[in-house]
C-alpha positions in Angstrom: 16.0 11.0 -7.1 17.0 14.1 -9.5 16.8 12.3 -12.9 19.0 15.4 -14.4 21.7 14.7 -11.9 21.6 11.1 -11.3 21.4 10.2 -15.1 23.6 7.1 -15.0 23.3 3.8 -13.2 26.7 4.4 -11.4 25.5 7.9 -10.4 22.3 6.5 -9.1 24.3 3.8 -6.9 26.7 6.5 -5.5 23.6 8.8 -4.6 21.8 5.8 -2.8 25.1 5.0 -1.1 25.4 8.5 0.2 21.9 8.5 1.5 21.9 5.4 3.3 21.9 5.9 7.2 22.3 3.5 10.2 24.5 0.3 10.7 25.4 0.4 7.0 29.0 1.4 7.0 30.8 -1.7 6.2 28.3 -2.6 3.2 28.5 1.1 1.8 32.5 0.6 1.9 32.4 -2.6 0.0 29.8 -1.4 -2.4 31.8 2.1 -2.8 35.2 -0.1 -3.4 33.3 -2.0 -6.1 32.5 1.2 -8.0 35.9 2.7 -7.5 38.4 0.1 -6.9 41.7 1.2 -5.3 44.0 0.3 -7.8 41.8 1.1 -10.6 41.3 -2.5 -11.8 39.9 -2.4 -14.9 38.3 -6.0 -14.6 36.5 -4.8 -11.1 35.5 -1.4 -12.7 34.0 -3.5 -15.6 32.0 -5.7 -13.2 30.7 -2.7 -11.4 29.6 -1.1 -14.6 27.9 -4.1 -15.9 25.4 -4.2 -12.8 22.4 -2.3 -13.8 20.6 0.1 -11.5 17.8 -2.6 -11.0 20.0 -5.4 -10.3 21.8 -3.1 -7.4 18.3 -1.9 -5.9 17.4 -5.5 -5.8 20.6 -6.5 -4.0 20.1 -3.5 -1.6 16.4 -4.5 -0.8 17.7 -8.1 0.0 20.3 -6.8 2.4 18.7 -4.1 4.1 14.8 -4.4 3.9 13.0 -5.9 6.6 11.7 -9.6 6.3 8.3 -8.6 7.1 7.6 -5.0 6.0 4.0 -4.8 6.7 4.6 -6.4 10.2 7.2 -3.8 10.8 5.0 -0.9 9.6 2.1 -2.0 11.9 4.3 -2.1 14.8 5.7 1.5 14.0 2.1 2.8 13.5 0.9 1.5 16.9 3.6 3.2 18.5 4.3 6.5 16.7 3.5 9.4 18.8 3.4 13.2 18.0 6.3 14.7 20.2 6.8 18.1 18.7 4.9 19.5 15.7 1.4 18.1 14.2 2.9 18.5 10.5 6.0 16.5 11.2 3.7 13.9 13.1 1.4 13.7 9.9 4.4 13.3 7.5 5.8 10.5 9.6 2.6 8.9 10.1 1.6 9.0 6.4 5.1 7.4 5.4 4.5 4.6 7.8 0.8 4.0 6.9 1.4 3.4 3.4 3.0 -0.1 4.4 0.7 -1.1 7.0 -2.1 -2.5 5.0 -4.7 -1.1 7.4 -7.9 0.4 6.3 -8.7 4.1 7.1 -10.8 3.2 10.1 -7.6 1.6 11.6 -5.3 4.3 10.8 -7.8 7.0 12.0 -7.7 5.2 15.5 -3.9 4.8 15.4 -3.6 8.6 14.3 -5.9 9.9 17.0 -4.2 7.6 19.9 -0.9 9.3 18.7 -2.0 12.8 19.4 -1.4 14.4 22.8 -4.6 14.1 24.6 -5.7 17.9 24.8 -5.3 18.0 20.9 -7.6 14.8 20.5 -10.1 16.2 22.6 -10.3 19.5 20.8 -10.4 17.7 17.5 -13.2 15.3 19.1 -15.3 18.1 20.7 -15.4 20.4 18.1 -19.1 21.6 17.0 -18.9 20.0 13.8 -18.5 16.6 15.3 -15.6 14.1 15.1 -13.7 14.1 11.6 -15.0 11.3 9.4 -11.8 10.8 7.2 -8.0 10.4 7.7 -7.4 13.5 5.6 -9.8 15.6 7.9 -7.9 14.3 10.9 -4.6 15.3 9.4 -5.7 18.8 8.6 -7.4 19.5 12.0 -4.5 18.3 14.1 -2.3 20.5 12.0 -4.5 23.7 12.0 -5.1 23.2 16.0 -1.5 22.5 16.9 -0.5 25.7 14.6 -3.2 27.5 16.3 -2.0 26.5 19.9 1.7 27.3 18.8 0.8 30.8 17.9 -1.3 31.5 21.1 1.6 30.2 23.0 4.2 32.6 21.0 2.0 35.6 21.5 1.7 35.1 25.2 5.3 34.9 25.5 5.7 38.3 24.0 3.0 39.7 26.2 4.5 38.7 29.5 6.0 41.5 31.2 9.6 41.1 32.1 10.7 41.9 35.6 13.5 44.9 35.7 16.8 43.5 37.1 17.7 44.9 40.6 21.4 46.1 40.4 
């Protein structure tokens, strides 16, 4: 959160409410009404103003955080797959990995399994051998994926276009 712009508890609450996605519309509306009551009820406004940012975060987590964060993260990490770009996959993987409580050995296996087979093979068969750290896996996946995308882009540029017959 930007500390300059979200410098009051009310602003922090509104920022969080604006960023929340998913099936939260009723909850968001209820919380927004507490902060900005329809009839400018001073009692309601006072109640909302008295609630601290910490208290609001606790209520938010109680309402929306999964009961078992670790298990949910473990399930996600076991299913995540690279679908487009390696850098996006690495970012998503890292975010989920933080909550899994898995060690780097397990995370390396899940990361590798989430890569397309051709990229897995390229990384594992490189002359220096298989990467030994998770960060190495991340860097190589991004490097080789970027190289592949560049080659494909250049190949498309060089393909001759057939003239249209009128």
